[in-house]
C-alpha positions as CSV (number, residue, x, y, z in Angstrom):
1,M,226.9,125.2,105.9
2,K,228.3,122.2,107.5
3,S,229.8,120.0,104.7
4,G,228.5,116.4,104.2
5,I,225.1,116.6,105.8
6,H,223.1,118.4,103.2
7,P,221.5,116.8,100.1
8,E,222.9,117.8,96.7
9,Y,221.2,121.0,95.3
10,R,221.1,120.7,91.6
11,P,219.0,121.6,88.5
12,V,215.6,119.8,88.2
13,V,212.7,120.0,85.8
14,F,209.3,120.2,87.3
15,R,206.3,119.3,84.9
16,D,202.7,120.2,85.5
17,R,200.9,117.2,84.0
18,A,197.5,119.1,84.0
19,A,198.8,122.1,82.0
20,G,201.5,120.5,80.1
21,F,203.9,123.2,81.5
22,A,207.4,122.6,82.6
23,F,210.1,124.6,84.3
24,L,213.7,124.3,85.2
25,T,214.7,125.2,88.7
26,H,217.1,124.0,91.4
27,S,216.0,121.6,94.1
28,T,217.2,118.8,96.3
29,T,214.5,116.4,95.3
30,T,215.4,113.2,93.6
31,S,213.8,111.3,90.7
32,E,214.3,108.2,88.6
33,K,212.8,110.0,85.4
34,T,214.9,112.2,83.2
35,I,214.1,114.6,80.5
36,E,216.2,116.4,77.9
37,W,215.7,120.1,78.3
38,D,215.9,122.8,75.6
39,D,219.6,123.5,76.2
40,G,220.3,119.9,75.2
41,N,221.2,118.8,78.8
42,T,219.4,116.0,80.6
43,Y,217.9,116.7,84.0
44,P,215.9,114.8,86.6
45,L,212.1,115.1,86.0
46,V,209.5,115.5,88.8
47,D,205.8,115.4,87.7
48,V,203.5,117.5,89.9
49,E,199.7,117.5,89.8
50,I,199.3,121.3,90.1
51,S,201.4,124.4,89.7
52,A,200.9,128.1,89.0
53,A,200.2,127.2,85.4
54,S,197.1,125.2,86.3
55,H,196.0,126.4,89.8
56,P,192.7,128.4,89.6
57,F,194.0,131.2,91.9
58,Y,196.9,132.0,89.5
59,T,195.0,131.4,86.2
60,G,191.9,133.2,87.1
61,N,189.7,130.2,86.1
62,T,187.6,129.7,89.2
63,R,185.1,126.9,89.6
64,V,181.7,127.9,91.2
65,V,180.4,125.3,93.6
66,D,176.6,125.4,93.9
67,T,176.2,124.2,97.4
68,A,172.6,125.3,97.5
69,G,171.7,123.2,94.5
70,R,173.4,120.2,96.0
71,V,171.5,120.6,99.3
72,E,168.2,120.8,97.4
73,R,169.1,117.9,95.3
74,F,170.0,115.8,98.5
75,E,166.7,116.9,100.1
76,R,164.6,115.9,97.0
77,R,166.4,112.6,96.9
78,Y,166.3,111.7,100.6
79,G,163.6,114.0,102.0
80,K,164.0,116.7,104.6
81,R,164.9,115.8,108.0
82,G,162.3,116.8,110.6
83,K,162.9,118.1,113.9
84,N,162.7,115.5,116.7
C-alpha cells in the first residue's frame, strides 16, 4: 500500500444500542466517544442502531406484517374506491 494516503486502521468498539451488545474489532472509523474495554484499555466507541445481535434475520425473531389487515382497516376508515 502507498504510505500516507490511507486512514489509520486501529481497534474500535462497536456497540449495538438495541441489544446492549458490544464487540471489539479493527476499523478506520473515528469517534469522539471512548469506552474502557474488558482488557483495561480504552478504545474509540461507535454506537450502531442494528447489528447481528439485534437484526431479525440473524436472531430468528421475525415480525409479521399484516398487510391485509391494514388494507381492510384503511378501507373501513376511508371507504372503498370505486371504478371511474
